[in-house]
MIKE-93338 format. One record per residue: residue number from 1; residue in three letters; x, y, z of N, C-alpha, C, O in turn. Coordinates in nm, 3 decimals, padded with zeros to 5 digits. Last residue first. Example, Ala and Ser with C-alpha at 12.3 -4.5 7.8 and 13.67 -1.06 7.14 Angstrom:
+-----+------+---------+---------+---------+---------+---------+---------+---------+---------+---------+---------+---------+---------+
:  nr : rest :      nX :      nY :      nZ :     caX :     caY :     caZ :      cX :      cY :      cZ :      oX :      oY :      oZ :
+-----+------+---------+---------+---------+---------+---------+---------+---------+---------+---------+---------+---------+---------+
:   2 :  SER :  01.285 : -00.225 :  00.708 :  01.367 : -00.106 :  00.714 :  01.290 :  00.003 :  00.787 :  01.341 :  00.114 :  00.804 :
:   1 :  ALA :  01.319 : -00.569 :  00.780 :  01.230 : -00.450 :  00.780 :  01.320 : -00.330 :  00.780 :  01.424 : -00.332 :  00.846 :
+-----+------+---------+---------+---------+---------+---------+---------+---------+---------+---------+---------+---------+---------+
***
This chain:
+-----+------+---------+---------+---------+---------+---------+---------+---------+---------+---------+---------+---------+---------+
:  nr : rest :      nX :      nY :      nZ :     caX :     caY :     caZ :      cX :      cY :      cZ :      oX :      oY :      oZ :
+-----+------+---------+---------+---------+---------+---------+---------+---------+---------+---------+---------+---------+---------+
: 123 :  UNK : -00.906 :  00.112 :  00.020 : -01.084 :  00.104 : -00.030 : -01.077 :  00.061 :  00.091 : -01.179 :  00.024 :  00.150 :
: 122 :  UNK : -00.685 :  00.409 :  00.018 : -00.720 :  00.234 :  00.051 : -00.843 :  00.215 :  00.046 : -00.909 :  00.315 :  00.071 :
: 121 :  UNK : -00.480 :  00.592 : -00.191 : -00.602 :  00.570 : -00.116 : -00.673 :  00.467 : -00.090 : -00.736 :  00.423 : -00.186 :
: 120 :  UNK : -00.164 :  00.718 : -00.149 : -00.232 :  00.623 : -00.150 : -00.343 :  00.615 : -00.124 : -00.354 :  00.630 : -00.003 :
: 119 :  UNK :  00.035 :  00.924 : -00.320 : -00.093 :  00.951 : -00.269 : -00.143 :  00.808 : -00.248 : -00.175 :  00.763 : -00.358 :
: 118 :  UNK :  00.354 :  01.109 : -00.290 :  00.296 :  00.951 : -00.300 :  00.118 :  00.952 : -00.245 :  00.091 :  00.984 : -00.129 :
: 117 :  UNK :  00.523 :  01.333 : -00.479 :  00.490 :  01.297 : -00.359 :  00.375 :  01.171 : -00.357 :  00.311 :  01.163 : -00.461 :
: 116 :  UNK :  00.819 :  01.477 : -00.630 :  00.645 :  01.365 : -00.665 :  00.639 :  01.326 : -00.503 :  00.733 :  01.298 : -00.428 :
: 115 :  UNK :  01.008 :  01.657 : -00.761 :  01.044 :  01.501 : -00.740 :  00.957 :  01.386 : -00.664 :  00.984 :  01.268 : -00.641 :
: 114 :  UNK :  00.877 :  01.880 : -00.985 :  00.908 :  01.809 : -00.842 :  00.967 :  01.678 : -00.854 :  00.968 :  01.608 : -00.956 :
: 113 :  UNK :  00.990 :  02.020 : -01.311 :  00.844 :  01.933 : -01.207 :  00.945 :  01.897 : -01.054 :  01.068 :  01.896 : -01.044 :
: 112 :  UNK :  00.962 :  02.317 : -01.509 :  01.014 :  02.260 : -01.397 :  00.907 :  02.129 : -01.310 :  00.793 :  02.140 : -01.265 :
: 111 :  UNK :  01.059 :  02.450 : -01.728 :  00.927 :  02.407 : -01.729 :  01.019 :  02.331 : -01.611 :  01.135 :  02.295 : -01.631 :
: 110 :  UNK :  01.138 :  02.846 : -01.862 :  01.133 :  02.753 : -01.785 :  01.037 :  02.635 : -01.784 :  00.926 :  02.664 : -01.827 :
: 109 :  UNK :  01.301 :  03.079 : -02.032 :  01.171 :  03.006 : -01.988 :  01.237 :  02.906 : -01.970 :  01.343 :  02.867 : -02.019 :
: 108 :  UNK :  01.546 :  03.323 : -01.964 :  01.543 :  03.216 : -02.019 :  01.409 :  03.145 : -01.961 :  01.400 :  03.150 : -01.838 :
: 107 :  UNK :  01.771 :  03.581 : -01.865 :  01.641 :  03.564 : -01.856 :  01.622 :  03.445 : -01.921 :  01.732 :  03.436 : -01.975 :
: 106 :  UNK :  02.051 :  03.797 : -01.755 :  01.983 :  03.631 : -01.860 :  01.903 :  03.580 : -01.837 :  01.934 :  03.489 : -01.760 :
: 105 :  UNK :  02.146 :  03.934 : -01.519 :  02.127 :  04.026 : -01.680 :  02.021 :  03.881 : -01.770 :  01.923 :  03.906 : -01.839 :
: 104 :  UNK :  02.205 :  03.655 : -01.308 :  02.212 :  03.787 : -01.349 :  02.119 :  03.887 : -01.472 :  01.998 :  03.868 : -01.473 :
: 103 :  UNK :  01.918 :  03.471 : -01.457 :  02.075 :  03.458 : -01.384 :  02.165 :  03.545 : -01.379 :  02.243 :  03.521 : -01.471 :
: 102 :  UNK :  01.625 :  03.380 : -01.424 :  01.675 :  03.480 : -01.465 :  01.826 :  03.410 : -01.384 :  01.836 :  03.331 : -01.290 :
: 101 :  UNK :  01.278 :  03.192 : -01.573 :  01.423 :  03.216 : -01.448 :  01.550 :  03.357 : -01.499 :  01.543 :  03.414 : -01.608 :
: 100 :  UNK :  00.942 :  03.210 : -01.611 :  01.052 :  03.256 : -01.669 :  01.208 :  03.266 : -01.556 :  01.221 :  03.354 : -01.470 :
:  99 :  UNK :  00.745 :  02.919 : -01.690 :  00.770 :  03.090 : -01.633 :  00.853 :  03.111 : -01.715 :  00.867 :  03.074 : -01.831 :
:  98 :  UNK :  00.576 :  02.605 : -01.531 :  00.626 :  02.706 : -01.695 :  00.644 :  02.830 : -01.655 :  00.558 :  02.871 : -01.576 :
:  97 :  UNK :  00.552 :  02.355 : -01.291 :  00.602 :  02.526 : -01.322 :  00.613 :  02.538 : -01.435 :  00.692 :  02.451 : -01.471 :
:  96 :  UNK :  00.422 :  02.095 : -01.119 :  00.467 :  02.144 : -01.314 :  00.457 :  02.304 : -01.291 :  00.348 :  02.360 : -01.274 :
:  95 :  UNK :  00.459 :  01.831 : -00.946 :  00.442 :  01.947 : -00.919 :  00.465 :  02.019 : -01.060 :  00.564 :  01.969 : -01.113 :
:  94 :  UNK :  00.313 :  01.509 : -00.926 :  00.449 :  01.594 : -00.906 :  00.379 :  01.745 : -00.994 :  00.285 :  01.755 : -01.073 :
:  93 :  UNK :  00.185 :  01.179 : -00.753 :  00.166 :  01.294 : -00.800 :  00.336 :  01.419 : -00.767 :  00.418 :  01.427 : -00.675 :
:  92 :  UNK :  00.170 :  00.878 : -00.793 :  00.271 :  00.934 : -00.751 :  00.207 :  01.104 : -00.819 :  00.194 :  01.119 : -00.941 :
:  91 :  UNK : -00.169 :  00.754 : -00.706 : -00.029 :  00.749 : -00.755 :  00.069 :  00.865 : -00.728 :  00.042 :  00.945 : -00.638 :
:  90 :  UNK : -00.470 :  00.671 : -00.673 : -00.362 :  00.634 : -00.614 : -00.221 :  00.682 : -00.659 : -00.145 :  00.593 : -00.622 :
:  89 :  UNK : -00.751 :  00.714 : -00.748 : -00.660 :  00.798 : -00.693 : -00.459 :  00.783 : -00.704 : -00.367 :  00.860 : -00.733 :
:  88 :  UNK : -00.807 :  00.451 : -00.694 : -00.783 :  00.472 : -00.852 : -00.691 :  00.590 : -00.856 : -00.589 :  00.596 : -00.924 :
:  87 :  UNK : -00.924 :  00.510 : -00.507 : -00.859 :  00.375 : -00.495 : -00.788 :  00.428 : -00.621 : -00.667 :  00.434 : -00.599 :
:  86 :  UNK : -01.063 :  00.795 : -00.426 : -01.101 :  00.709 : -00.484 : -00.927 :  00.634 : -00.513 : -00.828 :  00.705 : -00.535 :
:  85 :  UNK : -01.204 :  01.125 : -00.241 : -01.059 :  00.987 : -00.305 : -01.100 :  00.876 : -00.304 : -01.167 :  00.833 : -00.211 :
:  84 :  UNK : -01.317 :  01.335 : -00.180 : -01.418 :  01.228 : -00.197 : -01.344 :  01.114 : -00.289 : -01.393 :  01.041 : -00.375 :
:  83 :  UNK : -01.041 :  01.545 : -00.240 : -01.132 :  01.497 : -00.202 : -01.235 :  01.399 : -00.270 : -01.239 :  01.383 : -00.392 :
:  82 :  UNK : -00.749 :  01.736 : -00.250 : -00.818 :  01.648 : -00.312 : -00.959 :  01.603 : -00.265 : -00.997 :  01.717 : -00.242 :
:  81 :  UNK : -00.653 :  02.073 : -00.336 : -00.754 :  02.034 : -00.225 : -00.808 :  01.861 : -00.288 : -00.901 :  01.860 : -00.369 :
:  80 :  UNK : -00.245 :  02.148 : -00.457 : -00.410 :  02.074 : -00.481 : -00.523 :  02.000 : -00.354 : -00.492 :  01.900 : -00.290 :
:  79 :  UNK : -00.205 :  02.505 : -00.463 : -00.232 :  02.374 : -00.352 : -00.312 :  02.256 : -00.448 : -00.422 :  02.275 : -00.501 :
:  78 :  UNK :  00.130 :  02.628 : -00.526 :  00.008 :  02.593 : -00.599 : -00.085 :  02.508 : -00.468 : -00.018 :  02.451 : -00.381 :
:  77 :  UNK :  00.359 :  02.886 : -00.516 :  00.285 :  02.802 : -00.440 :  00.142 :  02.722 : -00.479 :  00.039 :  02.784 : -00.448 :
:  76 :  UNK :  00.461 :  03.240 : -00.497 :  00.492 :  03.104 : -00.618 :  00.433 :  02.937 : -00.535 :  00.535 :  02.883 : -00.493 :
:  75 :  UNK :  00.361 :  03.419 : -00.348 :  00.474 :  03.303 : -00.316 :  00.475 :  03.169 : -00.394 :  00.484 :  03.050 : -00.366 :
:  74 :  UNK :  00.191 :  03.523 : -00.500 :  00.279 :  03.653 : -00.436 :  00.397 :  03.513 : -00.352 :  00.509 :  03.543 : -00.309 :
:  73 :  UNK :  00.021 :  03.335 : -00.581 :  00.122 :  03.381 : -00.683 :  00.210 :  03.435 : -00.585 :  00.322 :  03.385 : -00.587 :
:  72 :  UNK : -00.110 :  03.039 : -00.500 : -00.070 :  03.186 : -00.401 :  00.042 :  03.242 : -00.512 :  00.149 :  03.181 : -00.519 :
:  71 :  UNK : -00.380 :  02.859 : -00.596 : -00.242 :  02.904 : -00.612 : -00.271 :  03.037 : -00.570 : -00.367 :  03.113 : -00.581 :
:  70 :  UNK : -00.577 :  02.574 : -00.648 : -00.537 :  02.697 : -00.621 : -00.380 :  02.756 : -00.628 : -00.282 :  02.691 : -00.666 :
:  69 :  UNK : -00.807 :  02.308 : -00.759 : -00.638 :  02.352 : -00.782 : -00.657 :  02.534 : -00.702 : -00.762 :  02.597 : -00.719 :
:  68 :  UNK : -01.028 :  02.039 : -00.636 : -00.994 :  02.192 : -00.667 : -00.811 :  02.248 : -00.642 : -00.730 :  02.232 : -00.550 :
:  67 :  UNK : -01.136 :  01.750 : -00.679 : -01.007 :  01.835 : -00.649 : -01.074 :  01.980 : -00.678 : -01.173 :  01.999 : -00.749 :
:  66 :  UNK : -01.405 :  01.682 : -00.763 : -01.367 :  01.660 : -00.620 : -01.231 :  01.706 : -00.609 : -01.199 :  01.700 : -00.490 :
:  65 :  UNK : -01.511 :  01.825 : -01.005 : -01.594 :  01.849 : -00.937 : -01.524 :  01.771 : -00.736 : -01.576 :  01.797 : -00.627 :
:  64 :  UNK : -01.240 :  01.612 : -01.200 : -01.374 :  01.709 : -01.193 : -01.487 :  01.731 : -01.071 : -01.555 :  01.631 : -01.049 :
:  63 :  UNK : -01.184 :  01.391 : -01.242 : -01.085 :  01.440 : -01.079 : -01.219 :  01.603 : -01.065 : -01.261 :  01.666 : -00.968 :
:  62 :  UNK : -01.158 :  01.289 : -01.489 : -01.163 :  01.206 : -01.391 : -01.164 :  01.279 : -01.237 : -01.145 :  01.216 : -01.133 :
:  61 :  UNK : -01.127 :  01.480 : -01.669 : -01.247 :  01.490 : -01.631 : -01.311 :  01.411 : -01.482 : -01.409 :  01.428 : -01.409 :
:  60 :  UNK : -00.882 :  01.718 : -01.510 : -00.874 :  01.611 : -01.575 : -01.049 :  01.592 : -01.528 : -01.104 :  01.641 : -01.430 :
:  59 :  UNK : -00.942 :  02.089 : -01.559 : -00.900 :  01.963 : -01.432 : -00.918 :  01.835 : -01.593 : -00.947 :  01.852 : -01.712 :
:  58 :  UNK : -00.777 :  02.432 : -01.515 : -00.812 :  02.343 : -01.609 : -00.808 :  02.204 : -01.540 : -00.710 :  02.176 : -01.471 :
:  57 :  UNK : -00.818 :  02.783 : -01.436 : -00.796 :  02.625 : -01.435 : -00.863 :  02.557 : -01.493 : -00.979 :  02.578 : -01.530 :
:  56 :  UNK : -00.647 :  03.140 : -01.440 : -00.802 :  03.000 : -01.493 : -00.757 :  02.860 : -01.447 : -00.637 :  02.846 : -01.423 :
:  55 :  UNK : -00.518 :  03.267 : -01.272 : -00.586 :  03.148 : -01.193 : -00.743 :  03.120 : -01.338 : -00.864 :  03.097 : -01.333 :
:  54 :  UNK : -00.333 :  03.375 : -01.388 : -00.472 :  03.480 : -01.382 : -00.570 :  03.353 : -01.343 : -00.686 :  03.346 : -01.384 :
:  53 :  UNK : -00.151 :  03.245 : -01.447 : -00.130 :  03.327 : -01.320 : -00.303 :  03.411 : -01.315 : -00.353 :  03.490 : -01.234 :
:  52 :  UNK : -00.304 :  02.880 : -01.418 : -00.237 :  02.997 : -01.466 : -00.265 :  03.159 : -01.346 : -00.333 :  03.184 : -01.246 :
:  51 :  UNK : -00.324 :  02.554 : -01.253 : -00.365 :  02.693 : -01.344 : -00.290 :  02.806 : -01.376 : -00.176 :  02.795 : -01.331 :
:  50 :  UNK : -00.435 :  02.235 : -01.388 : -00.292 :  02.330 : -01.363 : -00.388 :  02.429 : -01.396 : -00.476 :  02.434 : -01.482 :
:  49 :  UNK : -00.473 :  01.856 : -01.273 : -00.518 :  02.012 : -01.317 : -00.356 :  02.127 : -01.352 : -00.235 :  02.107 : -01.344 :
:  48 :  UNK : -00.351 :  01.613 : -01.410 : -00.477 :  01.646 : -01.307 : -00.556 :  01.781 : -01.307 : -00.675 :  01.800 : -01.335 :
:  47 :  UNK : -00.239 :  01.441 : -01.697 : -00.286 :  01.571 : -01.619 : -00.393 :  01.547 : -01.531 : -00.497 :  01.484 : -01.554 :
:  46 :  UNK : -00.031 :  01.148 : -01.591 : -00.143 :  01.234 : -01.682 : -00.141 :  01.356 : -01.611 : -00.078 :  01.385 : -01.510 :
:  45 :  UNK :  00.210 :  00.976 : -01.734 :  00.204 :  01.063 : -01.617 :  00.023 :  01.107 : -01.670 : -00.020 :  01.089 : -01.784 :
:  44 :  UNK :  00.084 :  00.629 : -01.812 :  00.168 :  00.748 : -01.781 :  00.178 :  00.839 : -01.729 :  00.148 :  00.810 : -01.613 :
:  43 :  UNK :  00.145 :  00.371 : -01.542 :  00.084 :  00.425 : -01.645 :  00.145 :  00.524 : -01.683 :  00.252 :  00.550 : -01.627 :
:  42 :  UNK :  00.247 :  00.169 : -01.394 :  00.271 :  00.068 : -01.493 :  00.144 :  00.198 : -01.612 :  00.081 :  00.161 : -01.711 :
:  41 :  UNK :  00.165 :  00.333 : -01.127 :  00.241 :  00.231 : -01.182 :  00.203 :  00.145 : -01.317 :  00.121 :  00.054 : -01.313 :
:  40 :  UNK :  00.056 :  00.675 : -01.186 :  00.063 :  00.519 : -01.130 :  00.127 :  00.425 : -01.158 :  00.162 :  00.445 : -01.274 :
:  39 :  UNK :  00.126 :  00.948 : -01.161 :  00.189 :  00.924 : -01.246 :  00.162 :  00.745 : -01.161 :  00.248 :  00.703 : -01.084 :
:  38 :  UNK :  00.000 :  01.333 : -01.262 :  00.033 :  01.191 : -01.158 :  00.023 :  01.113 : -01.265 : -00.024 :  01.129 : -01.377 :
:  37 :  UNK :  00.025 :  01.652 : -01.173 :  00.008 :  01.555 : -01.257 :  00.055 :  01.417 : -01.148 :  00.105 :  01.402 : -01.037 :
:  36 :  UNK : -00.036 :  02.027 : -01.142 : -00.045 :  01.865 : -01.084 : -00.069 :  01.745 : -01.190 : -00.160 :  01.742 : -01.272 :
:  35 :  UNK :  00.080 :  02.377 : -01.198 : -00.012 :  02.242 : -01.246 :  00.049 :  02.080 : -01.143 :  00.160 :  02.056 : -01.094 :
:  34 :  UNK :  00.095 :  02.699 : -01.339 :  00.132 :  02.608 : -01.246 :  00.030 :  02.480 : -01.271 : -00.072 :  02.480 : -01.341 :
:  33 :  UNK :  00.246 :  02.936 : -01.522 :  00.149 :  02.845 : -01.554 :  00.209 :  02.733 : -01.429 :  00.325 :  02.692 : -01.421 :
:  32 :  UNK :  00.417 :  03.157 : -01.527 :  00.277 :  03.153 : -01.585 :  00.148 :  03.064 : -01.579 :  00.029 :  03.080 : -01.605 :
:  31 :  UNK :  00.584 :  03.314 : -01.312 :  00.539 :  03.155 : -01.346 :  00.415 :  03.225 : -01.420 :  00.342 :  03.316 : -01.382 :
:  30 :  UNK :  00.910 :  03.546 : -01.294 :  00.761 :  03.534 : -01.294 :  00.746 :  03.343 : -01.334 :  00.836 :  03.266 : -01.367 :
:  29 :  UNK :  01.173 :  03.454 : -01.229 :  01.144 :  03.603 : -01.254 :  00.959 :  03.617 : -01.257 :  00.904 :  03.718 : -01.212 :
:  28 :  UNK :  01.348 :  03.291 : -01.006 :  01.251 :  03.303 : -01.064 :  01.141 :  03.441 : -01.133 :  01.051 :  03.501 : -01.074 :
:  27 :  UNK :  01.579 :  03.131 : -00.841 :  01.596 :  03.277 : -00.983 :  01.471 :  03.328 : -01.023 :  01.485 :  03.431 : -01.089 :
:  26 :  UNK :  01.426 :  03.003 : -00.585 :  01.475 :  03.002 : -00.694 :  01.513 :  03.151 : -00.766 :  01.468 :  03.260 : -00.733 :
:  25 :  UNK :  01.120 :  02.710 : -00.566 :  01.158 :  02.870 : -00.485 :  01.299 :  02.899 : -00.611 :  01.293 :  02.837 : -00.717 :
:  24 :  UNK :  00.769 :  02.673 : -00.544 :  00.884 :  02.711 : -00.647 :  00.979 :  02.829 : -00.531 :  00.956 :  02.931 : -00.465 :
:  23 :  UNK :  00.636 :  02.479 : -00.389 :  00.652 :  02.585 : -00.318 :  00.783 :  02.608 : -00.450 :  00.890 :  02.550 : -00.433 :
:  22 :  UNK :  00.257 :  02.295 : -00.355 :  00.426 :  02.298 : -00.370 :  00.458 :  02.425 : -00.425 :  00.377 :  02.491 : -00.489 :
:  21 :  UNK :  00.078 :  02.031 : -00.134 :  00.103 :  02.194 : -00.171 :  00.241 :  02.193 : -00.246 :  00.330 :  02.113 : -00.215 :
:  20 :  UNK : -00.238 :  01.925 : -00.160 : -00.106 :  01.853 : -00.129 : -00.024 :  01.975 : -00.175 : -00.074 :  02.026 : -00.275 :
:  19 :  UNK : -00.458 :  01.776 :  00.099 : -00.410 :  01.840 :  00.024 : -00.260 :  01.836 :  00.025 : -00.181 :  01.793 :  00.109 :
:  18 :  UNK : -00.744 :  01.525 :  00.111 : -00.569 :  01.545 :  00.132 : -00.529 :  01.689 :  00.111 : -00.641 :  01.738 :  00.104 :
:  17 :  UNK : -00.986 :  01.307 :  00.265 : -00.948 :  01.461 :  00.236 : -00.762 :  01.385 :  00.193 : -00.698 :  01.283 :  00.218 :
:  16 :  UNK : -01.207 :  01.000 :  00.189 : -01.120 :  01.122 :  00.236 : -01.069 :  01.238 :  00.163 : -01.092 :  01.269 :  00.046 :
:  15 :  UNK : -01.266 :  00.812 :  00.025 : -01.376 :  00.905 :  00.039 : -01.316 :  00.999 :  00.161 : -01.396 :  01.069 :  00.222 :
:  14 :  UNK : -01.077 :  00.551 :  00.125 : -01.171 :  00.605 :  00.062 : -01.285 :  00.725 :  00.072 : -01.389 :  00.706 :  00.135 :
:  13 :  UNK : -00.842 :  00.687 :  00.376 : -00.913 :  00.546 :  00.317 : -00.983 :  00.655 :  00.202 : -00.964 :  00.776 :  00.187 :
:  12 :  UNK : -00.487 :  00.765 :  00.309 : -00.603 :  00.782 :  00.373 : -00.678 :  00.708 :  00.269 : -00.646 :  00.673 :  00.155 :
:  11 :  UNK : -00.124 :  00.838 :  00.285 : -00.238 :  00.714 :  00.333 : -00.379 :  00.789 :  00.353 : -00.370 :  00.888 :  00.426 :
:  10 :  UNK :  00.042 :  01.107 :  00.124 :  00.008 :  01.019 :  00.251 : -00.101 :  00.927 :  00.210 : -00.162 :  00.943 :  00.104 :
:   9 :  UNK :  00.119 :  01.451 :  00.047 :  00.129 :  01.306 :  00.015 :  00.070 :  01.242 :  00.215 :  00.063 :  01.284 :  00.330 :
:   8 :  UNK :  00.233 :  01.656 :  00.157 :  00.124 :  01.648 :  00.138 :  00.080 :  01.507 :  00.147 :  00.015 :  01.458 :  00.240 :
:   7 :  UNK :  00.479 :  01.802 : -00.136 :  00.431 :  01.796 :  00.020 :  00.280 :  01.780 :  00.050 :  00.198 :  01.855 : -00.002 :
:   6 :  UNK :  00.746 :  01.967 : -00.320 :  00.634 :  01.924 : -00.302 :  00.585 :  01.846 : -00.128 :  00.657 :  01.846 : -00.028 :
:   5 :  UNK :  00.920 :  02.160 : -00.495 :  00.925 :  02.106 : -00.327 :  00.745 :  02.091 : -00.318 :  00.655 :  02.175 : -00.311 :
:   4 :  UNK :  01.155 :  02.275 : -00.739 :  00.965 :  02.298 : -00.687 :  00.991 :  02.187 : -00.586 :  01.094 :  02.122 : -00.602 :
:   3 :  UNK :  01.395 :  02.544 : -00.825 :  01.306 :  02.399 : -00.766 :  01.233 :  02.407 : -00.741 :  01.188 :  02.516 : -00.705 :
:   2 :  UNK :  01.699 :  02.659 : -00.913 :  01.547 :  02.651 : -00.928 :  01.469 :  02.581 : -00.904 :  01.457 :  02.512 : -01.005 :
:   1 :  UNK :  01.993 :  02.763 : -00.771 :  01.910 :  02.698 : -00.852 :  01.761 :  02.713 : -00.818 :  01.714 :  02.767 : -00.718 :
+-----+------+---------+---------+---------+---------+---------+---------+---------+---------+---------+---------+---------+---------+
***
């Protein structure tokens, strides 16, 4: 079974920092890209940041200069370092991965989502 497990969420004051981690495990042949999305109550899920296996990154305008996405390809892990946090960053943060998984000699493309980790920023 292939899965993503996030960690690192919590409660922090405005201006503070948090680091999220996400580990992919299971029968993974390769990962092309990983990323973070977030969903605040009453809002749609939105992209926060993505990173490819070649370490090309993409950020939402709202987090540019404050958040940094990085990855450890050998460990199938992605991180999100969040700084200068604002109350509007409060949301459930979800890890996403796209790549190829295998079962025996059968390979297929996959897109996975983690279960989410809550980030709350108090003013």
